[in-house]
C-alpha positions, 0 to 999 in steps of 0.5 A: 500500500502506498502511504505517502499522500504526495505520491498518491496524488501524483499517481492519480493525476498521472493516470487520470484516476480521479473520481469527483464526488457529487458533493465536491462538484456541488461545493466547487460550483457553490464556491466558484472553484474551477476544475483546472484550479482544483487540479492545480491545488491537488498538484501543488497542495500541502498536506494539512492532516491525514487519517490512514485509519479512516474507512472505507478509505484513508483520507487527507486534507490538502491546502492550496492557493488559488490566487490569494485564496486558501482552500482545503480539498478533502480527498480519499485514497482507494488503493485497489483502483488506484483512485483518488476521490475528491470529497469536498472543497472549502475555505478553511475557517479561523474557528477550526484552523489557524490563519492560512489554514495550514494547521487545525486548532486543537 
């Protein structure tokens, strides 16, 4: 099993192994995030946190910039595909994340 999230995302992008969940597509439209922008965020985004014990698939939150806007994208990794599921996209808020969205408040 691949355990490095950067490697997981790169494999998915290289092989076009991305599944866009309906919820993610709805949130992208709602928040004015285009597919190209989100693909760029996946390419360059930084890992905020991961949960490899999550079921049915391990998940991660990635942080990226679209212009001056910080965004989080939640993804899940299906090893047997391999498939990267894009679950949702949102603006990190200061109640749950430190300024810039790079670290969750505890």
